[in-house]
N, C-alpha and C positions, 0 to 999 in steps of 0.2 A: 564504436563511436556513437552509433545511433542510440543505444541504450543510455549512455551518459548524457547526451544532449536532451533526450526526452525526459529522463529521470530528473535532471536538474530543473527542467521547465515545470514539472508537475509534482515534485516532492512536497511542496507546501500545501497543495490541494489535497494530496493523500493524507498528509499529517492532520489537516483540519478535519477531514472526514473521520479519521480515527479518533480524534479528540471528541467528536460528537457522539461516538459510540462508547468510549471508555472513560474519558475525563482524567484518568490516572496517567501522569506523565511518564512514569516508568514503563507501564504497559504499552503506552503509545510508542515509546522508543524501541521496545522489543518488537512490536508489531511492524513498525516501519522497516526494520531490518529484514523481517520475514517477507514482507511484501516485495522489497527490492530483490531479495534472493529468488523468489518465485518468478517474478517478472524477468529477471536476468536469464533464468534457466528456460522459461517456457513462453515468454511474452511475444507479442507481435513485433516483427522486425521490419515491417514494410515502410516505416517512417511516417505513417499516418498518426498525427498527434492525437486526434480524438479517439482513435482505436486504442492507442497506448494508454491514455488516461482512463478510458472505460475499463480496460483490462485491469489496470492498477486498482481502480475502485472496487471492482468485483472481487479481486483477491483480498483487498483490505477488509471488505465486509465479512468474508468467510473467516479470515484470520481474527478479526475483532470479535466475532461471535464466539469463537473458541476461547479467546482470551477473557472475554466477559464471563463466560461460564466458569472458567478457572478462578477468576477473582471472587465470584459469588460462593464458591465452595468453602 
């Protein structure tokens, strides 16, 4: 339940962050799913909203960099 509540609260921020890196809506959609999966599996579960968002954005950055490299090939 904690993940769902936190993800719902922060998903738009994560999406905006990914758009700033990628701009490609299809790539953003793929990356947002990857971020959600990683955070679901490994993310912070203590209920701290800022820690959750920070972890999401850190994951999003790594995933977006890989996706951007793939788009440029």
